[in-house]
C-alpha positions as CSV (number, residue, x, y, z in Angstrom):
1,M,105.0,64.3,110.3
2,I,104.2,66.9,107.5
3,P,104.1,70.5,108.9
4,R,100.6,72.1,108.8
5,A,101.7,74.8,106.2
6,T,103.0,72.1,103.8
7,R,99.9,70.0,104.3
8,A,97.7,73.0,103.3
9,V,99.7,73.5,100.1
10,L,99.7,69.8,99.3
11,T,95.9,69.6,99.8
12,L,95.4,72.5,97.4
13,A,97.8,70.9,94.9
14,C,95.5,67.9,94.5
15,V,92.5,70.2,93.7
16,V,93.8,73.2,91.9
17,F,96.9,71.7,90.4
18,L,99.4,73.8,92.3
19,P,103.1,72.7,92.0
20,A,103.5,72.7,95.8
21,L,106.4,70.2,95.8
22,D,108.4,72.6,93.6
23,V,107.8,75.3,96.2
24,A,109.1,73.0,98.9
25,R,112.3,72.6,96.9
26,A,112.7,76.3,96.2
27,G,115.5,76.5,98.7
28,A,117.5,79.6,99.6
29,P,116.5,83.3,99.0
30,P,117.6,84.5,95.6
31,A,120.9,86.4,95.2
32,D,118.9,89.3,93.7
33,P,115.7,89.6,95.8
34,P,112.7,91.6,94.7
35,Q,113.0,95.4,95.4
36,N,109.3,96.2,95.8
37,I,106.5,94.9,98.0
38,V,102.7,94.8,97.3
39,L,100.7,93.7,100.3
40,I,97.1,93.1,99.5
41,G,94.7,92.9,102.5
42,W,91.5,91.0,102.2
43,D,89.6,92.1,105.3
44,G,87.8,89.5,107.3
45,V,88.3,86.3,105.1
46,R,87.6,83.1,107.0
47,R,90.4,80.7,106.2
48,E,88.1,77.7,105.8
49,R,86.0,79.6,103.2
50,L,89.1,80.6,101.4
51,H,90.2,77.0,101.0
52,E,86.7,76.0,99.8
53,L,86.8,78.7,97.1
54,L,90.3,77.7,96.1
55,A,89.2,74.1,95.8
56,N,86.3,74.8,93.5
57,G,88.2,77.1,91.3
58,S,86.6,80.4,92.3
59,L,89.8,82.2,93.0
60,P,91.9,81.8,89.8
61,N,94.2,84.7,90.6
62,L,95.1,83.7,94.1
63,S,95.6,80.1,92.8
64,A,98.1,81.5,90.3
65,L,99.9,83.4,92.9
66,I,100.2,80.3,95.1
67,A,101.4,78.3,92.2
68,E,104.3,80.7,91.7
69,G,105.1,80.9,95.4
70,G,103.1,79.4,98.3
71,L,100.4,79.6,100.9
72,T,100.6,79.0,104.6
73,D,98.4,79.2,107.7
74,T,98.8,81.9,110.2
75,Q,97.1,82.2,113.6
76,I,96.1,85.1,115.9
77,T,97.7,84.5,119.3
78,T,97.8,88.1,120.6
79,G,95.4,91.0,120.0
80,S,91.7,90.5,119.4
81,T,90.2,89.1,116.2
82,Q,89.2,92.6,115.0
83,T,90.4,95.0,112.3
84,K,92.4,97.6,114.3
85,P,94.5,95.1,116.2
86,G,94.7,92.9,113.1
87,W,96.3,95.4,110.7
88,T,98.4,96.8,113.5
89,E,100.0,93.4,114.1
90,I,100.4,92.8,110.3
91,L,102.0,96.1,109.6
92,T,104.3,96.3,112.7
93,G,105.2,92.7,113.5
94,R,104.4,93.4,117.1
95,S,101.6,92.5,119.5
96,A,98.7,94.9,119.3
97,D,98.2,94.5,123.1
98,S,101.7,95.8,123.8
99,L,101.0,98.8,121.6
100,G,97.7,99.6,123.4
101,I,95.5,98.7,120.5
102,E,93.2,96.2,122.2
103,S,90.1,96.4,120.0
104,N,88.2,98.5,117.5
105,D,87.0,100.6,120.5
106,V,90.0,100.7,122.7
107,Y,93.1,102.0,120.9
108,G,95.7,104.7,120.4
109,P,98.2,105.6,117.7
110,I,100.9,103.1,116.8
111,P,104.2,104.5,118.2
112,K,106.1,106.6,115.8
113,G,108.6,104.6,113.8
114,D,107.0,101.1,114.5
115,T,105.4,100.2,111.1
116,I,107.1,98.5,108.2
117,F,106.7,101.8,106.2
118,E,108.8,103.7,108.6
119,A,111.3,100.8,109.0
120,L,111.9,100.8,105.3
121,K,112.2,104.6,105.1
122,R,115.0,104.3,107.6
123,R,116.6,101.3,105.9
124,F,116.7,102.9,102.5
125,H,117.4,106.5,103.8
126,G,114.1,107.8,102.5
127,H,114.7,106.3,99.0
128,I,111.5,104.2,98.9
129,T,108.0,105.2,98.2
130,T,105.4,104.2,100.8
131,I,101.8,103.7,99.6
132,F,98.7,103.0,101.8
133,I,95.3,102.7,100.0
134,G,92.2,101.3,101.7
135,G,88.5,100.9,101.8
136,K,87.8,101.4,105.5
137,D,87.8,104.6,107.5
138,S,88.5,104.7,111.3
139,N,90.0,101.2,111.6
140,I,92.8,102.1,109.3
141,G,92.6,105.8,110.0
142,S,95.0,108.6,111.0
143,R,92.9,111.1,113.0
144,G,94.4,112.7,116.0
145,P,92.6,113.1,119.3
146,H,88.8,112.5,119.0
147,E,85.9,110.8,120.8
148,V,84.1,107.5,120.1
149,C,80.8,106.2,121.4
150,I,81.7,103.2,123.4
151,N,78.1,102.0,124.1
152,C,76.7,102.5,120.7
153,I,75.6,99.3,118.9
154,H,77.8,99.2,115.8
155,R,75.5,97.5,113.4
156,M,71.7,97.0,113.5
157,P,69.1,95.2,111.4
158,P,67.8,95.3,108.8
159,D,70.9,96.0,106.8
160,Y,73.6,95.8,109.5
161,A,75.4,98.8,108.0
162,Q,78.0,100.8,110.0
163,D,76.4,103.5,112.1
164,G,79.3,105.9,112.5
165,W,79.9,105.2,116.2
166,W,83.5,106.4,115.8
167,S,82.7,110.0,115.0
168,R,80.3,112.6,116.2
169,E,80.1,113.9,112.7
170,K,79.4,110.6,111.0
171,I,77.1,108.9,113.6
172,S,73.7,107.8,112.3
173,S,70.6,109.6,113.6
174,N,68.9,106.3,114.4
175,V,71.8,104.7,116.2
176,R,70.9,102.6,119.3
177,T,72.9,102.1,122.5
178,K,73.3,99.2,124.7
179,C,70.4,99.0,127.2
180,G,69.0,102.2,125.7
181,L,71.3,104.3,127.9
182,P,72.6,107.8,126.8
183,M,75.6,107.8,124.5
184,R,79.0,107.6,126.2
185,W,81.6,109.5,124.3
186,V,85.2,108.7,125.3
187,R,88.4,110.4,124.2
188,R,91.0,108.5,122.2
189,E,94.4,110.1,121.5
190,G,94.5,109.1,117.9
191,E,93.8,106.4,115.4
192,P,96.4,103.8,114.7
193,Y,98.1,105.5,111.8
194,F,98.2,109.0,113.3
195,H,102.0,109.0,113.4
196,T,102.6,106.7,110.5
197,V,100.9,109.0,108.0
198,Q,103.8,111.4,108.2
199,S,106.0,108.7,106.6
200,L,103.5,107.8,103.8
201,D,104.0,109.2,100.4
202,L,100.5,108.3,99.4
203,Y,97.7,107.7,101.9
204,K,94.0,107.3,100.8
205,V,91.5,105.5,103.0
206,D,87.7,105.6,103.4
207,L,87.3,104.7,99.7
208,G,84.7,102.1,100.3
209,P,84.2,99.0,98.1
210,A,86.8,97.2,95.9
211,D,85.8,98.9,92.7
212,S,86.8,102.3,94.3
213,V,90.0,101.0,95.9
214,G,91.2,99.0,92.9
215,P,91.5,101.9,90.4
216,Q,93.4,103.9,93.0
217,A,95.8,101.0,93.5
218,L,96.4,100.7,89.7
219,A,97.0,104.5,89.4
220,A,99.5,104.3,92.3
221,L,101.5,101.5,90.5
222,D,101.6,103.6,87.3
223,R,102.6,106.7,89.2
224,Y,105.5,105.2,91.2
225,R,106.7,102.4,88.8
226,G,110.1,104.1,88.4
227,S,110.9,104.0,92.1
228,R,111.4,101.3,94.8
229,F,108.1,101.0,96.7
230,I,106.0,99.3,99.3
231,A,102.3,99.4,98.7
232,F,99.5,98.2,101.0
233,F,96.1,97.8,99.3
234,H,93.3,97.1,101.7
235,F,89.9,95.7,100.5
236,Q,87.1,95.8,103.0
237,D,84.5,93.9,101.0
238,P,84.6,90.4,102.5
239,D,84.3,91.8,106.0
240,E,81.5,94.2,105.1
241,Q,79.5,91.4,103.4
242,G,80.2,89.0,106.3
243,H,78.8,91.5,108.7
244,R,75.7,92.2,106.6
245,H,74.9,88.6,105.5
246,N,77.1,86.1,107.5
247,D,80.2,84.2,106.3
248,G,78.2,81.4,104.8
249,S,76.3,83.7,102.4
250,K,76.6,84.0,98.6
251,E,77.3,87.7,99.2
252,Y,80.4,86.9,101.3
253,A,81.7,84.4,98.7
254,D,81.1,86.9,96.0
255,A,83.1,89.6,97.9
256,I,86.1,87.3,98.1
257,R,85.8,86.5,94.4
258,L,85.7,90.3,93.7
259,T,88.9,90.8,95.7
260,D,90.5,88.0,93.7
261,R,89.5,89.8,90.5
262,W,91.4,92.9,91.7
263,L,94.4,90.7,92.7
264,G,94.5,89.7,89.0
265,L,94.2,93.3,87.8
266,I,96.9,94.5,90.1
267,R,99.2,91.7,88.9
268,D,98.4,92.5,85.3
269,R,99.3,96.1,85.9
270,L,102.6,95.1,87.5
271,K,103.4,93.1,84.4
272,A,102.4,95.9,82.1
273,D,104.5,98.3,84.0
274,G,107.5,96.0,83.9
275,L,107.5,95.4,87.6
276,S,106.5,91.7,87.9
277,G,110.0,90.3,88.3
278,R,111.0,93.0,90.8
279,T,107.9,92.8,93.1
280,A,107.0,90.5,95.9
281,V,103.3,90.2,96.1
282,F,101.5,89.0,99.3
283,V,97.8,88.5,100.2
284,T,96.7,88.2,103.8
285,T,93.7,88.9,106.1
286,D,93.4,90.5,109.5
287,H,90.9,88.0,111.0
288,G,88.4,85.4,110.0
289,F,84.7,85.1,110.8
290,D,82.8,83.0,113.3
291,A,81.1,80.1,111.3
292,D,77.8,81.1,109.8
293,E,77.7,84.3,111.8
294,R,77.8,88.1,111.2
295,Y,80.6,88.7,113.7
296,H,84.2,87.6,114.4
297,E,84.5,87.4,118.2
298,C,86.6,84.3,118.0
299,A,88.1,84.0,114.5
300,P,91.8,83.5,114.8
301,D,92.5,81.5,111.6
302,T,94.4,83.6,109.0
303,F,96.7,83.0,106.1
304,L,99.5,84.4,104.0
305,A,99.9,83.8,100.2
306,T,102.8,85.0,98.1
307,N,104.5,84.7,94.7
308,V,107.9,84.5,96.4
309,R,109.2,81.0,95.6
310,R,110.7,80.0,99.0
311,P,109.4,77.3,101.4
312,L,107.1,78.6,104.1
313,R,106.3,77.5,107.7
314,A,103.0,78.0,109.5
315,G,103.1,80.9,111.9
316,D,101.4,83.9,113.5
317,R,99.6,87.1,112.3
318,K,102.6,89.1,113.7
319,D,105.0,87.3,111.3
320,V,103.8,89.1,108.2
321,T,106.1,92.2,108.5
322,P,109.2,90.1,109.1
323,T,108.3,88.0,106.1
324,L,107.9,91.0,103.9
325,L,111.3,92.4,105.0
326,D,113.0,89.0,104.4
327,A,111.5,88.8,100.9
328,I,113.4,91.9,99.8
329,G,116.6,91.0,101.6
330,V,116.2,93.1,104.7
331,D,117.1,91.2,107.9
332,P,114.1,91.5,110.3
333,A,116.5,91.0,113.2
334,G,118.1,94.3,112.4
335,V,114.9,96.3,112.6
336,K,114.3,98.4,115.7
337,P,112.2,98.3,117.8
338,T,112.5,94.5,117.9
339,M,109.5,92.7,116.5
340,D,107.6,89.9,118.2
341,G,107.1,88.1,114.9
342,R,109.7,86.3,112.7
343,S,109.9,85.5,109.0
344,L,107.6,82.7,107.7
345,F,110.3,81.7,105.1
346,V,112.1,78.6,106.2
347,P,115.9,79.3,106.6
348,Q,118.0,77.7,104.0
349,E,119.6,75.2,106.4
350,A,116.2,74.1,107.6
351,S,114.7,73.7,104.1
352,P,113.4,70.3,103.0
353,R,115.9,68.3,100.9
């Protein structure tokens, strides 16, 4: 029986001409693995929609990335299908529930030292540049103790825009509450990256849409091209348009196409800076969307794509950090604290022959 991850790649091969069988024969990790990581986060991309857009040729840059490496399915099995738990699991390899990050409303700081950024700072004795650039605010934020309104309705018609429920300073004047009751402000000890930010060499969030995030990502690559680095570039656009219009809308599809355009520009810049051969590039999402809805209450289907030419298995959202470490030759089993996830790369002895 063909594993699900391989089936996904084979299906795409028939439609977008991807050499998936070559990927399956790629075999062992290279003797000289990449030294840099670029992780590109497409927030809120429903996997089924992604496959549709790949099949009709709407995502040429993601298709090219997959042709070089591969694509596999991942699944959410712990933590809610929301943004804070999602990026927490992706960037730590650990269950968000175990870290106290239950949802976008109920959360605290990721414990000091638990993210991939901090793990790599330890592994390379500080000789690695850590970059974190993103569109969203609170859900990838680093504030210390603060209050959030836990009974405010997060998005309301007609435009379903964010209402600032996470901040007394940013909350909208026309925000509504559940059942029309008075606002309930509850203390949180910090946003997820409150401790992590101390280990980041460049941290810029709350940038908004892709056309604001993208130029910052390109500038960071130019600035740090002479050093070993890990960069996380977060694009909010699919999630935002999904909330405003639903996941079956033209706006949602256009937002995914826009993030694909920026994937191409980022890879072009890596090439121009002489970094392509030394950089492992990954694209993933934190959660999907409920079909034809404006929310993602039960949206556990995610994915991981890469230019790394090694066979992949299907896995879990928590497997991303171990996979990134494995890609650059760092043994995930040697990272402390121990991660719940494991690498999505198939070990050499288990590779198809």
